[in-house]
C-alpha positions as CSV (number, residue, x, y, z in Angstrom):
1,M,57.6,169.0,82.2
2,A,56.8,167.0,85.4
3,K,58.4,163.6,85.6
4,L,56.3,160.5,86.2
5,R,57.3,158.7,89.4
6,V,58.1,155.0,89.5
7,Y,55.2,154.1,91.8
8,E,52.7,156.1,89.6
9,L,53.9,154.2,86.5
10,A,53.5,151.0,88.5
11,R,49.9,151.9,89.3
12,E,49.1,152.6,85.6
13,L,50.7,149.2,84.6
14,G,48.9,147.4,87.4
15,Q,52.2,146.1,88.9
16,D,53.9,146.3,92.3
17,S,56.2,149.3,92.7
18,K,59.1,147.0,93.8
19,D,58.8,144.9,90.6
20,V,58.7,148.0,88.3
21,L,61.7,149.5,90.1
22,E,63.6,146.2,89.5
23,R,62.6,146.4,85.8
24,V,63.9,150.0,85.7
25,H,67.2,148.9,87.1
26,E,67.4,146.0,84.6
27,L,66.9,148.5,81.7
28,G,69.8,150.6,83.0
29,I,67.7,153.6,84.0
30,D,68.9,155.7,87.0
31,A,66.3,155.6,89.7
32,K,67.1,155.1,93.4
33,T,63.7,154.5,94.9
34,A,60.1,154.0,93.9
35,S,59.4,157.7,94.3
36,S,62.1,158.7,91.9
37,G,61.0,160.5,88.7
38,L,61.4,159.2,85.1
39,D,61.6,161.2,81.9
40,D,59.3,160.5,78.9
41,D,61.9,158.3,77.1
42,S,62.5,156.1,80.2
43,V,58.7,155.7,80.7
44,A,58.3,154.7,77.1
45,L,61.1,152.1,77.4
46,V,59.5,150.6,80.6
47,R,56.1,150.4,79.0
48,L,57.6,148.8,75.9
49,S,59.3,146.1,78.1
50,Y,56.0,145.2,79.7
51,D,54.2,145.2,76.3
52,E,56.8,142.7,75.0
53,A,56.4,140.6,78.1
54,T,52.6,140.6,77.7
55,D,52.9,139.5,74.0
56,T,55.3,136.7,75.0
57,A,52.9,135.5,77.7
58,A,50.0,135.5,75.3
59,D,51.9,133.3,72.8
60,Q,53.0,130.8,75.6
61,P,49.8,128.9,76.1
62,A,49.4,128.2,72.3
63,D,52.9,126.7,72.1
64,T,52.9,124.8,75.4
65,P,49.4,124.3,76.6
66,P,50.3,121.5,79.1
67,A,52.8,123.9,80.9
68,A,50.1,126.6,81.1
69,V,47.6,124.2,82.5
70,S,50.0,122.7,85.1
71,E,51.2,126.1,86.4
72,G,47.7,127.3,87.2
73,P,46.8,124.6,89.7
74,E,50.3,124.7,91.3
75,T,50.0,128.5,91.9
76,E,46.4,128.2,93.1
77,G,47.1,125.1,95.1
78,E,49.9,126.5,97.2
79,P,47.8,129.0,99.1
80,A,45.1,126.5,99.4
81,A,47.6,124.0,100.9
82,S,48.6,126.1,103.9
83,P,45.0,126.8,105.2
84,A,44.3,123.1,104.7
85,E,47.1,122.1,107.0
86,P,45.6,123.6,110.2
87,A,42.2,122.1,109.1
88,T,43.6,118.6,108.8
89,S,46.0,118.7,111.7
90,P,43.5,118.0,114.5
91,P,42.3,114.7,112.9
92,V,46.0,113.7,112.5
93,T,46.5,114.5,116.2
94,E,43.5,112.4,117.2
95,Q,44.7,109.5,115.1
96,A,48.1,109.7,116.7
97,V,46.7,109.8,120.2
98,A,44.1,107.0,119.7
99,P,46.6,104.1,119.3
100,T,48.5,105.2,122.5
101,G,45.3,105.1,124.6
102,P,45.5,101.3,125.2
103,A,49.2,101.7,126.1
104,W,48.1,103.9,129.0
105,T,45.0,102.0,130.0
106,Q,46.6,98.6,129.8
107,P,50.3,99.2,130.8
108,A,50.6,95.9,132.6
109,E,49.4,93.7,129.8
110,V,52.2,94.8,127.4
111,P,55.0,93.6,129.8
112,A,53.2,90.4,130.5
113,A,53.1,89.6,126.8
114,T,56.8,90.2,126.3
115,E,58.1,89.0,129.7
116,D,61.3,87.5,128.3
117,E,62.1,90.5,126.1
118,E,63.9,93.6,127.2
119,R,61.5,96.3,128.3
120,I,62.5,99.9,127.7
121,I,60.7,103.1,128.9
122,A,61.5,106.8,128.4
123,V,61.1,109.0,131.4
124,S,61.6,112.8,131.6
125,E,63.8,114.4,134.2
126,G,61.7,115.5,137.1
127,A,59.1,112.7,136.8
128,T,57.2,112.0,140.0
129,A,56.7,108.6,141.6
130,A,53.1,108.5,140.5
131,E,54.0,109.3,136.9
132,F,56.7,106.6,137.0
133,A,54.2,104.1,138.3
134,R,51.8,104.8,135.4
135,H,54.7,104.3,133.0
136,I,55.5,100.8,134.3
137,G,51.9,99.8,135.2
138,E,52.4,99.5,138.9
139,R,50.7,101.0,141.9
140,T,52.2,104.3,143.2
141,G,52.7,102.7,146.7
142,E,54.9,99.9,145.2
143,V,57.1,102.5,143.6
144,V,57.4,104.5,146.8
145,K,58.3,101.4,148.8
146,A,61.0,100.5,146.3
147,L,62.4,104.0,146.6
148,M,62.4,103.7,150.4
149,V,64.4,100.4,150.1
150,M,66.9,102.3,147.9
151,G,67.2,105.0,150.6
152,E,65.2,107.6,148.8
153,M,62.3,109.2,150.7
154,V,60.1,110.3,147.8
155,P,56.3,110.8,148.3
156,G,54.0,109.9,145.4
157,G,53.7,113.5,144.1
158,A,57.4,114.4,144.4
159,A,60.1,114.2,141.7
160,I,62.4,111.2,141.7
161,P,66.1,112.1,141.7
162,V,67.6,111.6,138.2
163,A,70.3,109.3,139.6
164,A,67.6,106.9,141.1
165,L,65.6,106.5,137.9
166,E,67.7,103.8,136.2
167,P,68.1,101.6,139.4
168,L,64.4,102.0,140.2
169,G,63.5,100.8,136.7
170,A,65.9,97.8,137.0
171,R,64.0,96.7,140.2
172,F,60.8,96.4,138.2
173,G,62.5,94.8,135.1
174,F,62.7,97.9,132.9
175,Q,65.5,99.8,131.3
176,V,65.0,103.5,131.8
177,L,66.0,106.1,129.3
178,V,66.1,109.6,130.8
179,D,64.7,112.1,128.3
180,E,66.6,115.5,128.6
181,A,64.9,117.2,125.7
182,A,61.9,118.5,127.6
183,P,63.8,120.8,130.0
184,E,65.7,122.3,127.1
185,E,62.5,123.3,125.4
186,V,61.3,125.0,128.5
187,E,64.6,126.9,128.8
188,E,64.2,128.3,125.3
189,A,60.9,129.9,126.2
190,R,62.2,131.5,129.4
191,G,63.1,134.9,128.0
192,P,61.6,137.5,130.4
193,H,61.0,140.1,127.7
194,T,61.2,138.7,124.2
195,V,59.6,135.9,122.3
196,E,61.4,134.2,119.4
197,Y,59.5,132.5,116.6
198,V,60.1,131.2,113.0
199,D,57.4,131.0,110.3
200,D,57.2,129.0,107.1
201,P,57.6,131.5,104.2
202,A,54.6,130.0,102.5
203,S,52.4,131.1,105.4
204,L,53.4,134.8,105.3
205,V,51.0,137.4,104.0
206,P,51.4,141.2,103.6
207,R,50.7,143.3,106.8
208,P,50.4,147.0,107.5
209,P,53.5,149.0,108.5
210,V,53.9,150.2,112.1
211,V,55.1,153.9,112.2
212,T,56.7,156.0,114.9
213,V,56.9,159.8,114.7
214,M,60.1,161.5,116.0
215,G,61.6,165.0,116.0
216,H,62.5,168.1,118.0
217,V,60.2,169.6,120.6
218,D,57.6,172.0,119.2
219,H,58.2,170.9,115.6
220,G,54.7,169.5,115.4
221,K,54.9,165.8,116.1
222,T,51.8,165.6,118.2
223,K,49.8,167.9,115.9
224,L,50.8,165.8,112.9
225,L,49.6,162.7,114.7
226,D,46.3,164.4,115.7
227,T,45.8,165.6,112.1
228,I,46.4,162.2,110.6
229,R,44.1,160.6,113.2
230,T,41.2,163.0,112.8
231,A,41.4,163.1,109.0
232,N,41.9,159.4,108.3
233,V,40.8,157.2,111.1
234,V,37.6,155.3,110.4
235,A,34.7,157.1,112.1
236,G,33.1,155.2,115.0
237,E,29.4,155.0,116.0
238,A,27.6,158.2,116.7
239,G,28.3,159.4,120.2
240,G,31.2,157.1,120.6
241,I,34.1,158.2,122.7
242,T,37.6,158.2,121.2
243,Q,40.2,157.2,123.8
244,H,44.0,157.3,123.9
245,I,45.3,153.7,123.8
246,G,48.8,154.4,122.6
247,A,48.3,153.3,119.0
248,Y,45.8,153.6,116.2
249,Q,45.2,152.7,112.5
250,V,44.4,154.9,109.6
251,A,43.2,154.2,106.0
252,T,45.0,155.9,103.1
253,A,43.3,157.2,100.0
254,D,44.2,154.0,98.1
255,G,42.7,151.8,100.8
256,Q,46.0,150.8,102.5
257,T,46.1,150.6,106.3
258,I,48.9,152.1,108.5
259,T,49.4,151.7,112.2
260,F,50.8,154.7,114.2
261,I,52.3,154.4,117.6
262,D,50.7,157.4,119.3
263,T,53.6,158.1,121.6
264,P,55.8,160.6,119.8
265,G,59.5,161.0,120.6
266,H,62.6,158.9,120.5
267,E,62.7,158.4,124.3
268,A,59.7,156.0,124.2
269,F,61.1,154.4,121.0
270,T,64.4,153.6,122.6
271,A,62.9,152.5,125.9
272,L,60.9,149.8,124.0
273,R,64.0,148.8,122.0
274,A,66.1,148.5,125.2
275,R,63.8,145.7,126.3
276,G,64.2,143.9,123.0
277,A,61.0,145.1,121.3
278,N,61.5,146.0,117.7
279,V,58.0,147.1,116.8
280,T,58.6,150.0,114.5
281,D,58.9,149.5,110.7
282,I,59.2,153.1,109.6
283,V,60.2,156.4,111.4
284,I,58.7,159.7,110.3
285,L,61.2,162.4,111.2
286,V,59.4,165.7,111.6
287,V,61.5,168.9,111.0
288,A,60.0,172.4,111.1
289,A,60.5,174.3,107.9
290,D,61.1,177.5,109.8
291,D,63.4,176.1,112.5
292,G,65.6,173.5,110.7
293,V,67.6,170.7,112.3
294,M,67.8,171.0,116.1
295,P,69.6,168.9,118.8
296,Q,66.6,166.6,119.3
297,T,66.3,166.1,115.6
298,V,69.9,164.8,115.5
299,E,69.1,162.6,118.5
300,A,66.1,161.2,116.7
301,I,68.2,160.5,113.6
302,N,70.8,158.6,115.6
303,H,68.2,156.6,117.5
304,A,66.4,155.5,114.3
305,R,69.8,154.7,112.6
306,A,70.9,152.6,115.6
307,A,67.7,150.6,115.3
308,G,68.2,150.1,111.5
309,V,64.7,151.6,110.7
310,P,64.0,153.5,107.4
311,I,63.4,157.2,107.8
312,I,60.8,159.4,106.0
313,V,61.4,163.1,106.4
314,A,58.3,165.2,107.0
315,I,59.1,168.9,106.5
316,N,56.4,170.5,108.6
317,K,55.0,174.1,108.9
318,I,55.4,174.9,105.2
319,D,52.3,177.2,105.6
320,L,54.4,179.8,107.5
321,P,55.9,182.7,105.6
322,T,59.3,182.0,107.1
323,A,59.3,178.4,105.9
324,D,62.5,177.3,104.0
325,P,62.3,173.6,103.1
326,N,65.4,173.8,100.9
327,T,67.5,174.9,103.9
328,V,66.1,172.0,105.9
329,R,67.2,169.6,103.2
330,A,70.6,171.0,103.1
331,E,71.0,170.9,106.9
332,L,70.0,167.2,106.9
333,T,72.9,166.3,104.6
334,Q,75.3,167.3,107.4
335,H,73.9,164.3,109.3
336,E,74.0,161.9,106.3
337,I,70.3,162.2,105.5
338,V,70.2,163.0,101.8
339,V,66.6,163.3,100.4
340,E,65.7,162.3,96.9
341,D,65.4,165.9,95.7
342,L,69.1,166.2,96.3
343,G,70.0,162.9,94.7
344,G,69.8,160.7,97.8
345,D,67.6,157.8,98.7
346,V,65.6,159.2,101.7
347,V,61.9,159.9,101.0
348,S,60.6,163.3,102.0
349,A,57.3,165.2,102.0
350,E,56.3,168.8,102.7
351,V,53.4,169.0,105.1
352,S,51.4,171.4,107.2
353,A,50.0,169.6,110.3
354,L,47.9,172.7,111.1
355,D,45.7,172.7,107.9
356,G,46.4,169.1,106.7
357,L,48.3,170.1,103.6
358,G,50.5,167.3,102.2
359,V,49.3,164.7,104.8
360,D,47.8,162.4,102.2
361,E,51.0,162.5,100.2
362,L,53.0,161.7,103.3
363,L,50.8,158.6,104.0
364,E,51.2,157.6,100.3
365,M,55.0,157.7,100.8
366,V,54.7,155.5,104.0
367,S,52.6,153.0,102.0
368,L,55.3,153.1,99.2
369,V,58.2,152.5,101.6
370,A,56.2,149.7,103.3
371,E,55.5,148.0,99.9
372,V,59.2,148.1,99.0
373,A,60.1,146.6,102.4
374,E,57.7,143.7,101.8
375,L,56.4,143.5,105.4
376,T,54.8,140.2,106.1
377,A,53.4,138.1,108.9
378,N,51.7,134.7,109.5
379,P,48.1,135.5,110.6
380,S,47.2,131.8,111.4
381,A,49.9,131.2,114.1
382,P,49.4,131.7,117.8
383,A,49.5,135.5,118.4
384,V,52.8,137.2,119.4
385,G,53.2,140.9,119.9
386,T,54.5,143.8,122.1
387,V,53.0,145.7,125.0
388,I,53.1,149.5,124.1
389,E,51.4,151.0,127.2
390,S,49.9,149.6,130.4
391,Q,47.9,151.0,133.3
392,L,45.3,150.2,135.9
393,E,41.9,151.5,135.0
394,V,38.9,151.8,137.3
395,G,36.3,149.2,136.5
396,R,38.6,147.4,134.1
397,G,41.6,146.4,136.2
398,P,45.0,146.0,134.6
399,V,44.8,146.9,130.9
400,A,47.5,147.0,128.2
401,T,47.8,148.4,124.7
402,V,49.4,145.8,122.4
403,I,50.5,145.6,118.8
404,V,50.1,142.1,117.3
405,Q,53.2,141.2,115.3
406,R,52.3,137.6,114.4
407,G,49.1,135.6,114.4
408,T,45.7,136.7,115.4
409,L,44.8,137.6,119.0
410,K,41.2,136.6,119.9
411,A,39.0,137.1,123.0
412,G,39.4,134.1,125.3
413,D,43.1,133.5,124.4
414,A,45.4,132.6,127.3
415,I,48.4,135.0,127.2
416,V,51.6,135.8,129.0
417,A,53.7,139.0,128.7
418,G,57.0,138.8,130.5
419,A,56.1,137.5,134.0
420,V,52.5,138.5,133.8
421,P,49.8,135.9,132.8
422,G,46.2,136.5,131.9
423,R,43.3,135.6,129.7
424,V,41.9,138.0,127.1
425,R,38.5,139.0,128.5
426,A,37.9,141.8,126.0
427,L,39.6,143.6,123.1
428,F,39.0,147.3,122.2
429,D,40.2,149.5,119.4
430,E,41.1,153.2,119.8
431,N,37.4,154.2,119.3
432,G,36.3,152.0,122.3
433,T,34.7,149.5,119.9
434,R,34.8,146.0,121.2
435,L,36.7,143.6,118.9
436,T,36.5,139.9,118.5
437,K,40.1,139.6,117.1
438,A,43.2,141.6,116.1
439,G,45.5,140.5,113.3
440,P,49.1,141.4,112.4
441,S,50.1,145.0,113.0
442,A,46.7,145.8,114.6
443,P,46.7,147.7,117.9
444,A,44.3,146.7,120.6
445,L,43.5,147.4,124.3
446,V,43.5,144.1,126.2
447,M,41.6,143.4,129.4
448,G,42.2,140.3,131.6
449,W,45.8,140.6,132.9
450,D,46.6,139.3,136.4
451,E,48.9,142.3,137.0
452,I,50.0,145.3,135.0
453,P,52.5,144.1,132.3
454,S,55.6,146.2,131.5
455,A,55.8,148.3,128.4
456,G,58.2,146.7,126.0
457,D,57.6,143.1,127.0
458,M,56.5,140.8,124.3
459,F,53.3,138.7,124.8
460,E,52.4,135.3,123.4
461,V,49.3,133.2,123.3
462,V,49.7,129.8,125.0
463,R,47.6,126.7,125.2
464,N,45.7,127.5,128.4
465,E,45.8,129.6,131.6
466,R,47.7,126.9,133.5
467,T,50.5,127.0,130.9
468,A,50.5,130.8,131.1
469,R,50.8,130.8,134.9
470,K,53.6,128.2,134.8
471,L,55.5,130.1,132.1
472,A,55.1,133.4,134.1
473,A,56.3,131.7,137.3
474,E,59.4,130.4,135.5
475,R,60.1,133.9,134.1
476,V,59.7,135.4,137.6
477,H,62.4,133.1,138.8
478,V,64.7,134.0,135.8
479,Q,64.1,137.7,136.3
480,R,64.9,137.5,140.0
481,T,68.1,135.6,139.1
482,Q,69.0,138.2,136.5
483,D,68.3,141.1,139.0
484,L,70.8,139.5,141.4
485,I,73.5,139.2,138.7
486,V,73.1,142.5,136.9
487,P,76.6,143.2,135.5
488,T,78.4,146.2,136.9
489,A,80.0,148.8,134.7
490,T,83.3,147.1,135.2
491,E,81.9,143.7,134.3
492,R,80.3,145.1,131.2
493,L,83.6,146.7,130.2
494,G,85.3,143.3,130.7
495,Q,82.8,141.7,128.4
496,L,83.3,144.4,125.8
497,L,87.0,144.1,125.9
498,E,86.8,140.4,125.4
499,Q,84.6,140.9,122.3
500,L,87.0,143.4,120.9
501,R,89.9,141.0,121.4
502,T,88.3,137.9,120.0
503,Q,85.7,138.9,117.4
504,D,86.5,139.7,113.8
505,D,85.3,143.1,112.6
506,A,84.5,144.1,116.2
507,E,82.9,147.5,116.8
508,L,83.3,149.8,119.8
509,R,80.1,151.9,120.1
510,I,80.2,155.1,122.0
511,V,77.9,158.0,122.9
512,V,79.7,161.4,123.1
513,K,78.5,164.5,124.9
514,A,80.5,167.7,125.0
515,D,80.2,171.3,126.4
516,A,80.3,173.0,123.0
517,H,79.8,172.3,119.3
518,G,83.5,173.0,118.5
519,S,84.7,170.5,121.0
520,L,82.2,167.9,119.8
521,E,83.3,168.2,116.1
522,A,86.9,168.0,117.1
523,I,86.3,164.8,119.1
524,R,84.2,163.2,116.3
525,D,86.9,164.0,113.7
526,A,89.6,162.6,116.0
527,V,87.7,159.4,116.9
528,A,87.0,158.7,113.2
529,K,90.8,158.4,112.7
530,I,91.2,155.8,115.5
531,K,91.2,152.4,113.7
532,R,92.5,148.8,114.1
533,A,92.9,146.2,111.4
534,D,89.8,144.2,112.5
535,A,87.9,146.8,114.7
536,S,86.5,150.3,114.5
537,V,84.8,153.0,116.6
538,H,81.2,153.9,115.8
539,V,79.8,157.1,117.4
540,I,76.1,156.2,117.6
541,H,75.1,159.6,119.1
542,A,76.9,162.9,119.7
543,G,75.4,166.0,121.3
544,V,76.0,169.2,123.3
545,G,75.0,169.4,126.9
546,G,74.9,167.3,130.0
547,I,74.6,163.5,130.0
548,T,70.9,162.6,130.4
549,E,68.9,159.5,131.3
550,N,68.0,159.2,127.6
551,D,71.7,158.9,126.7
552,V,72.0,156.1,129.2
553,T,69.0,154.3,127.8
554,L,70.4,154.6,124.2
555,A,73.8,153.2,125.4
556,E,72.1,150.3,127.1
557,A,70.0,149.5,124.0
558,S,73.0,149.7,121.7
559,G,75.7,148.2,123.9
560,A,77.7,151.4,124.0
561,L,79.9,153.4,126.4
562,I,79.2,157.1,127.3
563,Y,82.0,159.7,127.0
564,G,81.6,163.2,128.3
565,F,84.0,166.1,127.7
566,N,83.5,168.8,130.3
567,T,80.0,167.5,130.9
568,R,78.4,165.6,133.8
569,P,75.5,163.2,134.1
570,D,72.4,164.5,136.0
571,A,71.0,162.6,139.0
572,G,68.6,160.6,136.9
573,A,71.3,159.5,134.5
574,R,73.6,158.6,137.3
575,K,71.0,156.4,139.0
576,T,70.0,154.7,135.7
577,A,73.6,154.1,134.8
578,R,74.2,152.5,138.2
579,E,71.2,150.2,137.8
580,L,72.0,149.2,134.3
581,G,75.7,148.9,134.7
582,I,76.5,151.5,132.0
583,D,80.0,153.0,132.0
584,I,80.1,156.8,131.9
585,R,83.6,158.3,131.4
586,T,84.2,162.0,131.7
587,F,87.3,163.9,130.8
588,P,88.4,167.6,131.1
589,I,91.0,167.2,128.3
590,I,90.3,166.0,124.8
591,Y,93.5,164.0,124.2
592,E,92.9,162.0,127.5
593,L,89.4,161.1,126.1
594,L,90.9,160.0,122.8
595,E,93.7,158.0,124.5
596,D,91.1,156.2,126.5
597,V,89.1,155.3,123.3
598,E,92.2,154.1,121.6
599,S,93.4,152.0,124.5
600,L,90.0,150.3,124.6
601,L,90.1,149.6,120.9
602,V,93.6,148.1,120.9
603,G,93.2,146.4,124.3
604,E,96.0,148.2,126.1
605,L,94.7,148.8,129.6
606,A,97.2,151.0,131.6
607,P,96.5,151.7,135.2
608,E,93.8,154.4,135.5
609,Q,92.5,156.9,137.8
610,V,89.0,155.9,139.0
611,E,86.6,158.6,140.1
612,T,84.2,157.8,142.9
613,F,81.1,160.0,143.3
614,L,80.6,161.2,146.8
615,G,77.6,163.5,146.7
616,S,75.8,166.4,145.1
617,A,74.3,169.6,146.4
618,E,72.0,172.2,144.8
619,V,72.9,175.9,145.1
620,R,69.8,177.7,146.4
621,A,71.4,181.0,147.4
622,T,74.7,182.8,147.4
623,F,76.4,184.9,150.1
624,R,79.6,187.0,150.3
625,S,82.4,186.1,152.7
626,P,85.5,188.3,153.3
627,R,87.7,185.2,153.7
628,F,86.3,182.7,151.0
629,G,84.6,185.1,148.6
630,T,81.2,183.7,147.3
631,I,79.6,181.1,149.6
632,A,77.0,178.7,148.0
633,G,74.0,178.2,150.3
634,S,73.3,174.6,149.3
635,Y,71.0,171.7,149.9
636,V,72.6,168.2,149.7
637,T,70.4,166.1,147.3
638,D,72.5,163.0,147.0
639,G,75.3,161.3,149.0
640,E,77.4,163.6,151.2
641,I,79.6,166.6,150.8
642,N,83.1,166.4,152.4
643,R,85.4,169.3,153.3
644,N,88.7,169.4,151.4
645,A,87.4,166.9,148.9
646,R,87.7,167.4,145.2
647,A,84.6,169.2,143.7
648,R,83.3,170.5,140.5
649,L,80.6,173.1,139.8
650,V,78.1,172.0,137.2
651,R,75.8,174.6,135.4
652,D,73.2,173.2,133.0
653,G,75.1,170.0,132.7
654,V,78.4,171.6,131.8
655,V,81.4,171.7,134.2
656,V,82.4,175.4,134.9
657,Y,84.9,174.7,137.7
658,D,86.9,171.7,138.9
659,G,88.9,172.1,142.1
660,R,88.5,171.6,145.9
661,I,86.0,172.5,148.6
662,A,87.8,175.2,150.8
663,S,85.0,175.7,153.3
664,L,82.0,173.7,154.6
665,R,79.7,175.0,157.3
666,R,76.4,174.3,159.0
667,F,75.1,177.6,160.4
668,K,78.2,179.1,161.9
669,D,80.0,175.8,162.7
670,D,82.7,174.3,160.5
671,V,81.9,170.6,159.7
672,A,83.7,167.8,158.0
673,T,80.7,166.2,156.3
674,V,77.1,167.1,155.4
675,T,74.7,164.3,154.3
676,T,71.6,164.1,152.2
677,G,68.7,166.3,153.3
678,F,70.7,168.9,155.1
679,E,71.6,172.5,154.2
680,C,75.1,173.9,154.3
681,G,77.4,176.7,153.1
682,I,80.1,175.7,150.6
683,G,83.1,177.7,149.6
684,L,85.1,176.7,146.6
685,E,88.9,177.2,146.3
686,N,89.8,180.2,144.2
687,F,86.4,180.5,142.5
688,R,83.6,183.0,143.0
689,D,81.3,182.8,139.9
690,I,78.6,180.7,141.7
691,K,74.9,181.1,140.7
692,E,71.6,179.8,142.0
693,G,70.6,176.5,140.3
694,D,74.2,175.3,140.0
695,F,75.2,171.9,141.4
696,V,78.3,171.2,143.5
697,E,79.6,167.6,143.0
698,S,82.0,166.1,145.5
699,Y,84.2,163.2,144.4
700,E,87.5,161.4,145.0
701,I,90.0,159.9,142.7
702,R,91.8,156.6,143.3
703,Q,94.5,154.8,141.4
704,V,93.3,151.4,140.3
705,A,94.9,148.8,138.1
706,R,92.9,148.0,135.0
707,T,91.8,144.3,134.4
């Protein structure tokens, strides 16, 4: 007989799934999540507990009528109080400003009335001569003259040096208190990418979840998103054009709303997270029922886990005759993903993105996980959110798709995202319909930016356009300063070592790439045994193949080092690592890799051999030579290739040879060096298995003392 799930029982009882799950646990019934099944006896026990609670509640008003009467207004009054506060705050502000009006219009009369008393004024750092004159009730020219007598050449619109404020006030009979609080407030708002905010818990209301879809290529991520969108998105006007804006909302069968980020894949997910944007609430992991867990599936699991986001497994393509959902569930357990059907706590659903089978059940599971997570936001605060996509459109100018995370974004709002200011000229949804406002978790296409904002930057609504431009200018200055002081890989390593030495329960995060599965498992097992009393090693991602740009992005977002065993970074990964200061360490021998990890963890830094990359060349043809064997007809793509330098041959990201360059020629001439953009013939020492598409990397090794 089919078991009744907790959330289905909650629906029958008219209760929240989270509350019913807590009651189940209180009664000692084994149920991990709200989608766990209950037998008939357990269901009867839960029903009985709610019946008893109802009877007790029914008797309560008769025994203590005053308590019942008093509780009602309090409960109803609390929600009414918070909307009342914004309504009453403008009059309070006006009343506070009104009494200070005479102080500004009659500044000279107040000192005259208290001529013998000590007169004190508060002035902010950076106050101009004109502002100081208004404070003390004097003409600006008198203040400028006094400054000239003091030896300070300050025009009326220029800032007075901080050291001159107190002597200047003394000349006019005032004691000056320099207020340093204002600059500190400005500094707090200077983050170039992120916006911090804190809301009163009483102002929070439930909001829809924001969902990202991940999985291996060709497992049906995009098709699933298309199916969900076409089957559930609210229909627009007749003849309306549906446009891709990067995110959209759907309505479930029970009336719940879900926001989907319409950019499948963990690369975009991690790129946003690397800039500090934690937009996603739930990750749907798509796994094909006929293909099982693949390398990019494992990457997606590790990326979601590193972000601390709950995972829902969608087993796709169950309509195929070769589908085997049980095998998929078993394979997921090898990566610590145990679904509920196997006694775990990860929600799963079987779907077919092609014909829509099981999609409604999947959306129901998303709503259930969101309900348990209790996602909330303050809809009345100034809007804050994240830029998902941005581009330049003909006739519209710079536009950006944003997801509101707090408050309500309205047309006419002054906004700033990163270092880009603007004013919301228009808001559109994914159907091209013009909106007047967008609340928490709602996606919208925003027009009115001065420039194209960067994806991943958080935006915020400010008082006016002048404030937006001022804040943007400050962030430009901060960003330029940060660009000039981007830490190198060595500096990042020094910071990491300092954390490992000084912090309690420190964690060394690493990304591991190897040339084969056997090597990878051996490294993971050995790394797991490396421990220290107050520190540990955490492998946030491990995979087979070359080191990619996506690995570098994950390491940057997670504060990790990258280790490669018999693998090399490609050109894109090398460039990104150099720009971000990410340390990539490659080793040809496993025990050397493990010794390096252990030395980092325990803080023992022995002198090391530092590898310096010289150049890379792509093999485009091969020739036979009686003296050197196979010659690689190559094109230098990066740096320079040096004769007699150390070199390695890389095939599909895996090192197949490590030795020296025996021969380097241009046409028929022996040369010492060939630089970027030139062709050459390369002969490797004692190696002939060279193929088209291989890469020859030239490098040198220097002995450097570690610091």
